[in-house]
C-alpha positions as a Markdown table, in Angstrom:
| # | Residue | x | y | z |
|---|---|---|---|---|
| 1 | Met | -64.1 | 16.9 | 59.5 |
| 2 | Ala | -61.4 | 14.3 | 60.4 |
| 3 | Ala | -59.0 | 13.3 | 57.6 |
| 4 | Glu | -59.5 | 9.8 | 56.2 |
| 5 | Val | -57.5 | 7.1 | 57.9 |
| 6 | Arg | -54.7 | 6.0 | 55.6 |
| 7 | Leu | -51.7 | 3.6 | 56.0 |
| 8 | Gln | -48.6 | 4.8 | 54.2 |
| 9 | Leu | -46.1 | 2.0 | 53.5 |
| 10 | Glu | -42.4 | 2.3 | 52.7 |
| 11 | Leu | -41.2 | -1.1 | 51.7 |
| 12 | Leu | -37.4 | -1.3 | 51.4 |
| 13 | Asp | -34.5 | -3.8 | 50.9 |
| 14 | Val | -31.5 | -3.8 | 53.2 |
| 15 | Tyr | -29.8 | -1.1 | 51.1 |
| 16 | Gly | -32.7 | 1.3 | 51.7 |
| 17 | Lys | -34.1 | 0.9 | 48.1 |
| 18 | Phe | -37.7 | 0.4 | 47.3 |
| 19 | Leu | -38.6 | -3.2 | 46.6 |
| 20 | Gly | -40.0 | -2.3 | 43.2 |
| 21 | Glu | -42.3 | -5.3 | 42.9 |
| 22 | Lys | -45.9 | -6.1 | 43.7 |
| 23 | Val | -46.5 | -7.0 | 47.3 |
| 24 | Asp | -49.5 | -8.8 | 48.8 |
| 25 | Val | -50.7 | -7.2 | 51.9 |
| 26 | Ile | -53.2 | -8.5 | 54.5 |
| 27 | Leu | -54.5 | -6.4 | 57.4 |
| 28 | Arg | -56.4 | -8.2 | 60.1 |
| 29 | His | -58.3 | -6.2 | 62.7 |
| 30 | Gln | -57.4 | -7.5 | 66.1 |
| 31 | Val | -60.9 | -7.0 | 67.7 |
| 32 | Leu | -63.4 | -7.0 | 64.8 |
| 33 | Ser | -63.8 | -9.7 | 62.2 |
| 34 | Glu | -62.5 | -7.5 | 59.4 |
| 35 | Ile | -59.8 | -8.4 | 56.9 |
| 36 | Leu | -58.5 | -6.1 | 54.2 |
| 37 | Lys | -56.4 | -7.4 | 51.4 |
| 38 | Ala | -54.5 | -5.4 | 48.8 |
| 39 | Ser | -51.8 | -6.0 | 46.2 |
| 40 | Val | -49.6 | -2.9 | 45.9 |
| 41 | Asn | -46.8 | -1.9 | 43.6 |
| 42 | Thr | -43.7 | -0.6 | 45.4 |
| 43 | Pro | -41.6 | 1.7 | 43.2 |
| 44 | Asn | -42.1 | 4.3 | 46.0 |
| 45 | Lys | -44.4 | 4.9 | 49.0 |
| 46 | Val | -47.9 | 3.5 | 48.7 |
| 47 | Gln | -51.1 | 4.2 | 50.7 |
| 48 | Ile | -54.0 | 1.9 | 51.7 |
| 49 | Thr | -57.4 | 3.2 | 52.7 |
| 50 | Gly | -60.5 | 1.6 | 54.2 |
| 51 | Leu | -59.1 | 1.2 | 57.7 |
| 52 | Arg | -60.3 | 2.1 | 61.2 |
| 53 | Gly | -58.4 | 4.5 | 63.4 |
| 54 | Thr | -57.8 | 4.7 | 67.2 |
| 55 | Pro | -59.4 | 3.6 | 69.4 |
| 56 | Gln | -60.3 | 0.7 | 67.0 |
| 57 | Gly | -57.2 | 0.9 | 65.0 |
| 58 | Leu | -55.1 | -2.1 | 66.0 |
| 59 | Tyr | -54.2 | -4.4 | 63.1 |
| 60 | Lys | -51.9 | -7.2 | 62.3 |
| 61 | Ile | -50.2 | -6.6 | 58.9 |
| 62 | Asp | -48.7 | -9.4 | 56.8 |
| 63 | Leu | -46.7 | -8.6 | 53.7 |
| 64 | Asp | -45.6 | -11.2 | 51.2 |
| 65 | Pro | -43.2 | -9.9 | 48.4 |
| 66 | Pro | -42.3 | -12.4 | 45.6 |
| 67 | Ser | -38.5 | -12.1 | 46.1 |
| 68 | Tyr | -38.2 | -11.3 | 49.8 |
| 69 | Gln | -39.1 | -12.9 | 53.1 |
| 70 | Tyr | -42.6 | -12.8 | 54.5 |
| 71 | Val | -42.9 | -10.1 | 57.2 |
| 72 | Ser | -45.5 | -9.6 | 59.8 |
| 73 | Gln | -46.1 | -7.2 | 62.7 |
| 74 | Phe | -48.8 | -5.2 | 64.5 |
| 75 | Ile | -49.7 | -1.6 | 63.8 |
| 76 | Asn | -52.0 | 0.9 | 65.6 |
| 77 | Met | -53.6 | 3.3 | 63.2 |
| 78 | Lys | -54.0 | 7.0 | 64.1 |
| 79 | Ala | -57.5 | 8.3 | 64.7 |
| 80 | Ser | -57.3 | 10.2 | 61.4 |
| 81 | Gly | -54.9 | 11.1 | 58.6 |
| 82 | Ile | -51.8 | 9.1 | 57.6 |
| 83 | Thr | -50.1 | 6.5 | 59.7 |
| 84 | Ser | -46.6 | 5.7 | 58.3 |
| 85 | Leu | -44.9 | 2.4 | 58.4 |
| 86 | Ser | -41.4 | 1.7 | 57.0 |
| 87 | Leu | -40.3 | -2.0 | 56.7 |
| 88 | Thr | -37.1 | -3.6 | 55.6 |
| 89 | Phe | -37.2 | -7.0 | 53.9 |
| 90 | Pro | -34.4 | -9.5 | 53.7 |
| 91 | Ile | -34.0 | -11.4 | 50.5 |
| 92 | Asp | -35.6 | -14.9 | 50.1 |
| 93 | Pro | -32.6 | -17.2 | 49.4 |
| 94 | Gly | -34.7 | -19.4 | 47.4 |
| 95 | Lys | -35.6 | -16.6 | 45.0 |
| 96 | Val | -32.1 | -15.5 | 44.2 |
| 97 | Lys | -31.4 | -15.9 | 40.5 |
| 98 | Lys | -27.8 | -14.7 | 40.4 |
| 99 | Val | -25.2 | -13.4 | 42.9 |
| 100 | Asn | -23.0 | -10.5 | 41.8 |
| 101 | Phe | -19.6 | -11.2 | 43.4 |
| 102 | Pro | -16.6 | -8.8 | 43.3 |
| 103 | Ala | -13.6 | -9.9 | 41.3 |
| 104 | Phe | -10.6 | -11.2 | 43.2 |
| 105 | Ser | -8.7 | -8.0 | 42.2 |
| 106 | Ser | -11.5 | -5.7 | 43.3 |
| 107 | Lys | -11.0 | -3.1 | 46.0 |
| 108 | Leu | -14.0 | -4.8 | 47.8 |
| 109 | Ile | -11.6 | -7.8 | 48.5 |
| 110 | Ser | -9.5 | -6.8 | 51.5 |
| 111 | Asp | -5.7 | -7.3 | 51.4 |
| 112 | Asp | -6.0 | -9.6 | 54.4 |
| 113 | Leu | -8.6 | -11.8 | 52.6 |
| 114 | Arg | -6.5 | -11.9 | 49.4 |
| 115 | Thr | -3.4 | -12.8 | 51.4 |
| 116 | Phe | -4.8 | -15.8 | 53.2 |
| 117 | Leu | -6.4 | -17.0 | 50.0 |
| 118 | Glu | -3.0 | -16.9 | 48.4 |
| 119 | Asn | -1.6 | -19.0 | 51.2 |
| 120 | Ser | -4.5 | -21.6 | 51.0 |
| 121 | Asp | -3.5 | -24.4 | 48.5 |
| 122 | Lys | -4.9 | -27.4 | 50.4 |
| 123 | Val | -8.5 | -26.4 | 51.0 |
| 124 | Leu | -10.8 | -29.5 | 51.2 |
| 125 | Ala | -12.4 | -30.2 | 47.8 |
| 126 | Phe | -10.2 | -27.5 | 46.1 |
| 127 | Glu | -6.7 | -28.9 | 46.6 |
| 128 | Gly | -4.1 | -27.4 | 44.4 |
| 129 | Lys | -5.9 | -24.1 | 44.0 |
| 130 | Lys | -5.1 | -20.9 | 45.8 |
| 131 | Gly | -5.6 | -17.2 | 45.4 |
| 132 | Lys | -7.7 | -16.1 | 42.5 |
| 133 | Asp | -8.1 | -19.7 | 41.2 |
| 134 | Leu | -9.4 | -20.8 | 44.6 |
| 135 | Tyr | -11.7 | -17.8 | 44.9 |
| 136 | Asp | -13.1 | -18.3 | 41.4 |
| 137 | Ala | -13.6 | -22.0 | 42.0 |
| 138 | Leu | -15.8 | -21.6 | 45.0 |
| 139 | Asp | -19.5 | -22.1 | 44.4 |
| 140 | Asp | -21.9 | -19.2 | 45.3 |
| 141 | Ile | -22.8 | -20.6 | 48.7 |
| 142 | Arg | -19.2 | -21.0 | 49.9 |
| 143 | Lys | -18.1 | -17.7 | 48.3 |
| 144 | Ala | -21.0 | -15.8 | 50.0 |
| 145 | Gly | -20.1 | -17.4 | 53.4 |
| 146 | Leu | -16.4 | -16.6 | 52.9 |
| 147 | Leu | -17.2 | -12.9 | 52.1 |
| 148 | Asn | -19.6 | -12.7 | 55.1 |
| 149 | Ile | -17.0 | -13.9 | 57.5 |
| 150 | Ala | -14.2 | -11.8 | 55.9 |
| 151 | Ala | -16.4 | -8.7 | 56.4 |
| 152 | Lys | -17.2 | -9.5 | 60.0 |
| 153 | Thr | -13.7 | -10.6 | 61.0 |
| 154 | Gly | -12.3 | -7.5 | 59.3 |
| 155 | Ala | -14.6 | -5.3 | 61.5 |
| 156 | Thr | -14.0 | -7.2 | 64.8 |
| 157 | Pro | -11.2 | -5.7 | 66.9 |
| 158 | Leu | -9.2 | -7.4 | 69.6 |
| 159 | Ser | -7.8 | -5.7 | 72.8 |
| 160 | Asn | -4.4 | -5.1 | 71.1 |
| 161 | Gly | -6.0 | -3.1 | 68.3 |
| 162 | Arg | -5.6 | -5.7 | 65.5 |
| 163 | Thr | -8.6 | -7.3 | 63.8 |
| 164 | Val | -9.4 | -11.0 | 63.8 |
| 165 | Ile | -8.9 | -11.4 | 60.0 |
| 166 | Ser | -5.3 | -10.2 | 60.3 |
| 167 | Tyr | -4.5 | -13.4 | 62.2 |
| 168 | Ile | -5.9 | -15.9 | 59.7 |
| 169 | Gly | -3.1 | -17.8 | 58.1 |
| 170 | Lys | -4.7 | -20.1 | 55.6 |
| 171 | Leu | -7.9 | -22.0 | 55.0 |
| 172 | Asn | -8.5 | -25.7 | 55.5 |
| 173 | Glu | -12.1 | -25.9 | 54.5 |
| 174 | Val | -14.9 | -23.5 | 53.4 |
| 175 | Arg | -18.6 | -24.1 | 54.0 |
| 176 | Gly | -21.6 | -21.8 | 53.5 |
| 177 | Asp | -21.9 | -21.0 | 57.2 |
| 178 | Arg | -18.3 | -21.2 | 58.4 |
| 179 | Phe | -14.7 | -21.8 | 57.5 |
| 180 | Phe | -11.9 | -23.8 | 59.2 |
| 181 | Cys | -8.5 | -22.2 | 59.2 |
| 182 | Val | -4.9 | -22.2 | 60.5 |
| 183 | Val | -4.2 | -19.4 | 63.0 |
| 184 | Pro | -1.4 | -18.6 | 65.4 |
| 185 | Lys | -2.0 | -19.5 | 69.0 |
| 186 | Glu | -1.6 | -15.7 | 69.7 |
| 187 | Leu | -5.1 | -15.2 | 68.3 |
| 188 | Arg | -6.5 | -17.6 | 70.9 |
| 189 | Glu | -4.7 | -15.7 | 73.7 |
| 190 | Glu | -5.7 | -12.3 | 72.4 |
| 191 | Thr | -9.4 | -13.4 | 72.1 |
| 192 | Lys | -9.3 | -14.6 | 75.7 |
| 193 | Asn | -7.8 | -11.3 | 76.8 |
| 194 | Ser | -10.5 | -9.4 | 74.9 |
| 195 | Val | -13.2 | -10.9 | 77.1 |
| 196 | Ser | -12.4 | -8.6 | 80.0 |
| 197 | Glu | -12.9 | -5.6 | 77.6 |
| 198 | Gly | -16.3 | -6.9 | 76.5 |
| 199 | Leu | -15.2 | -7.5 | 72.9 |
| 200 | Phe | -15.9 | -11.3 | 73.3 |
| 201 | Asn | -17.8 | -13.6 | 75.6 |
| 202 | Pro | -17.0 | -17.2 | 76.4 |
| 203 | Ala | -19.3 | -19.5 | 74.4 |
| 204 | Asp | -20.4 | -23.2 | 74.3 |
| 205 | Gln | -18.3 | -25.2 | 71.9 |
| 206 | Ser | -20.0 | -28.6 | 72.4 |
| 207 | Leu | -21.4 | -28.6 | 68.9 |
| 208 | His | -18.0 | -27.9 | 67.4 |
| 209 | His | -15.9 | -31.0 | 66.9 |
| 210 | Pro | -12.1 | -31.0 | 66.8 |
| 211 | Pro | -10.1 | -32.1 | 63.8 |
| 212 | Gln | -8.3 | -35.4 | 64.2 |
| 213 | Gly | -5.5 | -35.1 | 66.7 |
| 214 | Phe | -6.6 | -31.7 | 68.0 |
| 215 | Ser | -8.2 | -30.9 | 71.4 |
| 216 | Pro | -10.9 | -28.3 | 72.2 |
| 217 | Ala | -9.3 | -25.0 | 73.4 |
| 218 | Gly | -12.1 | -22.6 | 74.0 |
| 219 | Ser | -14.9 | -20.8 | 72.1 |
| 220 | Phe | -15.8 | -17.1 | 72.1 |
| 221 | Lys | -18.5 | -14.9 | 70.6 |
| 222 | Thr | -18.8 | -11.2 | 70.0 |
| 223 | Pro | -21.6 | -9.6 | 72.0 |
| 224 | Asp | -23.8 | -8.6 | 69.0 |
| 225 | His | -27.4 | -9.3 | 69.5 |
| 226 | Tyr | -27.7 | -10.8 | 66.0 |
| 227 | Gly | -25.0 | -11.9 | 63.6 |
| 228 | Asn | -22.3 | -12.5 | 66.2 |
| 229 | Leu | -18.9 | -13.9 | 65.3 |
| 230 | Gln | -17.9 | -17.1 | 67.0 |
| 231 | Leu | -14.3 | -18.3 | 67.2 |
| 232 | Thr | -13.8 | -21.9 | 68.3 |
| 233 | Phe | -10.2 | -23.0 | 68.8 |
| 234 | Phe | -8.5 | -26.4 | 68.8 |
| 235 | Met | -4.9 | -27.1 | 69.7 |
| 236 | Lys | -2.3 | -29.9 | 69.0 |
| 237 | Gly | 0.9 | -28.9 | 70.7 |
| 238 | Asp | 1.7 | -25.5 | 69.5 |
| 239 | Asp | -0.5 | -25.9 | 66.4 |
| 240 | Cys | -3.8 | -24.0 | 66.5 |
| 241 | Val | -6.8 | -24.1 | 64.2 |
| 242 | Ala | -10.1 | -22.3 | 64.4 |
| 243 | Asp | -13.7 | -22.9 | 63.3 |
| 244 | Ile | -15.1 | -19.4 | 62.5 |
| 245 | Asp | -18.7 | -18.8 | 61.9 |
| 246 | Ile | -21.4 | -16.2 | 62.2 |
| 247 | Asp | -24.4 | -17.1 | 64.4 |
| 248 | Asp | -27.8 | -16.0 | 63.2 |
| 249 | Ala | -29.3 | -16.1 | 66.8 |
| 250 | Ser | -32.8 | -15.5 | 65.5 |
| 251 | Gly | -31.8 | -12.4 | 63.7 |
| 252 | Leu | -34.2 | -12.7 | 60.9 |
| 253 | Glu | -37.2 | -12.8 | 63.2 |
| 254 | His | -36.0 | -9.9 | 65.4 |
| 255 | Val | -34.3 | -7.6 | 62.9 |
| 256 | Phe | -36.9 | -8.0 | 60.1 |
| 257 | Gln | -40.0 | -9.5 | 61.9 |
| 258 | Val | -39.7 | -12.5 | 59.5 |
| 259 | Ile | -42.1 | -15.4 | 60.4 |
| 260 | Arg | -39.8 | -18.4 | 60.9 |
| 261 | Asn | -42.3 | -21.0 | 59.8 |
| 262 | Arg | -42.5 | -19.1 | 56.5 |
| 263 | Leu | -38.8 | -19.2 | 55.8 |
| 264 | Ser | -38.0 | -20.9 | 52.5 |
| 265 | Gly | -34.2 | -21.0 | 53.3 |
| 266 | Asn | -32.3 | -22.2 | 56.3 |
| 267 | Pro | -32.1 | -19.3 | 58.7 |
| 268 | Thr | -28.3 | -19.6 | 58.8 |
| 269 | His | -28.2 | -19.5 | 55.0 |
| 270 | Pro | -25.2 | -17.2 | 54.0 |
| 271 | Tyr | -27.6 | -15.0 | 52.0 |
| 272 | Ser | -29.6 | -14.4 | 55.2 |
| 273 | Ile | -26.5 | -13.6 | 57.1 |
| 274 | His | -25.6 | -11.1 | 54.4 |
| 275 | Glu | -28.9 | -9.3 | 55.0 |
| 276 | Ile | -28.4 | -9.2 | 58.8 |
| 277 | Leu | -24.8 | -7.8 | 58.4 |
| 278 | Val | -25.9 | -5.1 | 56.0 |
| 279 | Ala | -29.2 | -4.1 | 57.8 |
| 280 | His | -28.2 | -4.5 | 61.4 |
| 281 | Gln | -24.5 | -4.0 | 61.6 |
| 282 | His | -23.9 | -1.8 | 58.5 |
| 283 | Leu | -21.3 | -4.2 | 57.2 |
| 284 | Asp | -21.3 | -4.9 | 53.5 |
| 285 | Pro | -19.7 | -8.2 | 52.4 |
| 286 | Gly | -19.4 | -6.8 | 48.9 |
| 287 | Tyr | -21.8 | -8.9 | 46.9 |
| 288 | Thr | -25.4 | -8.2 | 45.7 |
| 289 | Phe | -28.4 | -10.3 | 44.5 |
| 290 | Gln | -30.4 | -10.5 | 41.4 |
| 291 | Val | -34.0 | -11.7 | 42.0 |
């Protein structure tokens, strides 16, 4: 006698831990007019029964956790026995109650990041603050964006062996999705040279506006499929500034099968970028969420 058809779900966060909360599950048969609904607790793997197997085992599964993004995909059930499905869920930015940031003195804060924060005493809206005072004064959204970009620039090499973050001199402005900084023009030249080695690709900079008195001087992106780093340069004589951001590039939909029209936060929200960096690039910006 064939074993009962069972769907075994493993529902995880970006760190590989079980969600640990009740998740609403809907399975819609793709041929027959059959819908199975379940609400499952997720401290570990869970199983759902009452499903059909191959050749009538094609379902669309929708999963809606309270604190994470709504995920949907197709699954073809085996003719009998257990069909396993492991899914990773990005946090829902709108459900975050608290963000646990590392202290300025923590080993999770790189020396390069600490150094350019110490040099940044004229950051827009935070004038007169630098170093620890500036770091502590940043709101959660700006601080998350800063740590995201610090993690990515610290892991992005140039053709000369240095990383992007090592060239950042000081900050002019910090936003949730980008920051504006003073850099030596050497960074622009090294980034251009890195194109031939496939470390960067030329990018459109039409949406990046130069600061007053500066002229556009090229834009470049890392070749990552999702969560790629973009450096956009502006020059005034020998002075060089950069607009540095991390592009989502539809990462939530492709990395996690998140349904865009169900997103409660902007897809370029820094908390969403955090999830892409951790899950897709194995880069940890150093902060965690409480939901």
